[in-house]
C-alpha angles and dihedrals in degrees: 000000000000127000120254102212096179092105090055092043090060090055091046092053092047093049092043092055089050089050091052089052089053091049093048094048091047094049091049090053095044116104124214117268133043113357127210142144134053095321096069090038092056091049091049093047091051092051091045092052092050091049093049094046092047090054093046093053095043096253092138097166090055091046094047094048093047090048091065091049090047092052091053092047091047091056089052091047091051092051094247094116136031127224113254131185090250093050092047092051093048091048090050090051088048090054088053090048092051090049090052091047093051092045090051091048092048094049096038094246133138123272123226100249093182093055092046092050094048093050092044088053090050091051091048090050090053090050090052094048124095115281094049129126123300118280123242090261095060099029117133115270091243090060091050089053090059090060107095103239086181089062101241153035139236114219125194107196120183114170118209115248094254097050094098091048088062092055098255112136117196094206096081089051091054091048091052090050089056089058092060096065145300105344135194122186129194119190118213111210097170093111094056111120125213119281095260095056097036115121108212093208095056131083117229100168131095131184139219109203130187117196119187123197145076093299132156115231088232089062089058100041095050090061089062099042089093090062103023093118093051104050145047108246134183124176119187134168113268093237092061092051102036097106092044094048091047093060099031098093093050096045098043105080097185097047119108121231117280115278138185119243091244089064094050114097116105102048093056101036095045088077093054130126118272120268117272114241098199116100119244109273123223115249093243091050096065134068136188114237127191118240090238091063092049092048091050090050093049091050091050092051089051091054090047091053091051091050092048090051091051093050091048091056091049091049095051094071107004121187129178090248086068094056094103090049090050091050091051090048092052091049089051090048090053091051092048092048092050091049091048091050092050091047094051092046089048090061089062092050116102131179110262087232085090087068096036097052094080094061104073090062093041092051090048093052097040095048091049090050091051095042093242134132111230132170118201117214117191128188137169094035089148091063108119125225135172114279092236092053089047093055094049100043095061099084096046090051091051091054093048096047092047089048091053091052096044103037101019113042113061128222115274095254092049092050092048091051089051092053095254129127112269089239114072125205133228115192121203115188139166132194143159119252115177109308094340139080115228120207119187128193109194130176134182094220134118095295126226115312097228094187092052091046091050093049091049091052091050093049090050091051095244093125139015118255093226095057122094118223128194119241090256092052091049093051091049088061087081087076094060115109115251095018116121132153094197113129092213135031113236139160087266100054147314105109097093094246126114105048093067088049089051092056093043094051093047091049089052087059091053092254140118136224125209132182133209125180140180120198112251094005105068144249138279125208112196121198120194115195136170115255091232137011093213106066134018139179108245144184113227114221135180125225109179106310093335128097123214136179123227115196105249095222090063095054117098099176143318123237143172110232130222123218092250090060094061125092142161111233123189111252093011102062115203113016139169128209116242116176096330093317127105112221125193117243121227114198105209093197089061094046094051099029095242124155109241132187088218097043094124106029113067092185093063097057136051130268113212109201110216137176122232144129091024095303146063127261139179118238111205110218136164100231145358115229129177134320118239145152113260132196110232117230118192112248093189093055094049101033121353140290113289121194112244094017123097098182146309138261138197115241127216092265091054096255123129122243125190119231114225121236098211099195090048092044091052092050089048091052092047091059089078095040122053113234111230111278097353124102113246094238091059097052099075 
């Protein structure tokens, strides 16, 4: 039977993409000049692994392209060549090209042959330029010794039994050997057991190979580096083994007749692992989980089984004397369930470094394109966030970081004239605060020109010239569609799109984005997101006969108001005064059309002070009930999107409660009340 290597290909692609990330990060950190140490070694190892894997799986174009990169890196590693700006840029482009090639191979698409050829030519030109490795005339004597003056090599290759189980097929190696020169292969089947004791996942064959030609030993050994830990290997010059190889086929009774590698297929692959039955999973449908998380989950399930067994025994013949024991068992069940829930959610949590890793390269490319010097500082990469949130936050972060480089950080001459270092900084950080994850994008640039932004908004008809806006309201104008203060339109920015998409995408995740800025010192964009989109801590409230859930992290406090706290403010409608601040009141019964016993008297209900849309508001409700964790069910997937509602949940009594989307609810309420200085049609 033949080997289905698709399961191993998936692992190869995954590890190759990780290797490309390592190469890219290393190249971005590598200074010009002589290179040494672990940095160049890690880049070289990643390239070498991709080349070896490509050759093993028959991806010859990937292997050949990576081989040229590897040669260049090896010369740098050996001290024969220095890193230059040109070499670094070409190597970075080659990393991009390899990523595109592997993606095309994985998805069954077409590769860009012209791009591959052009970059390969650039790499070859670098190798031929001064500063390369020594020529054959002045090569060290030890290198000359490795050249087979006897024009060939004898290879004894004996794979360990488990090599096939690990997805490493010897046939591609033998085929590559045949490309080096005239090749003769003898298969040793003496270790083959009888049919009844044969293990189909083990390898019992070994090979004696003779390769004739003007071949470096390094060319031979590198073909076996992919499997060097899983085989017995001996490589000797052909001259030393000529007499032995000449008589080997006549003396070795169990050896098969000589064969060419192109004819070898069945003997090797017959020992392969069995075919996988699982369908190929999409990349976004898989996740890597640490063993510690799995062990914790297994232990929790064990505790849950014990608790279930104990409760079953109590329930078989229950008596009132066992009430205390039953209560303790139920409390233990609640603890086990909570631990199980946390364990399962923990499996979906990934370090946000998966989202941050793209930015060093992006900052490098964007700053070069704009002629700016920018240093990226990242912190909190170990902060964990739900996989779904991770996948959806990438694009908004890209927009914000590019915006900081383009609009925030000044050109080197402008910074120098202002007494700043020529190199600007963009800081990207993440941290946990309560039940949220906070991501900040901070730059030390010129800041947002609030006067220019305000004038642009007035000229675009977004606001009225006679209205006065607070500093916060002016800064939030950057999120309006079609509003840009860029002097020129470029492929980086200037068309007034992007920032409105940022706010929209973050709102879809149940989060918020705020901006602060100081002229001459820079700006800070702060994103607040839920840790997970599956479960939240909520406050249950009653409005008439209906039950709703308010996310607990959005609640500031709950109060009962007195008549002297209430006011009507132009542009804000009903407000109440809370510590020298007037907050707008949102009557939920009016928003959702629910009959309420307290629909007219604000002093007889409760005002829940919440944060959202860059401000604080008071939600008028009839009653506060309990706090509890709720499992979020998508309303849009099961019904349709409803303004002001983010989802639904099933309560303990089996009834359904709607979960409030506070930013959406605030926008919905503002449709009937004009926000100060902003036209009503632009609020929603």
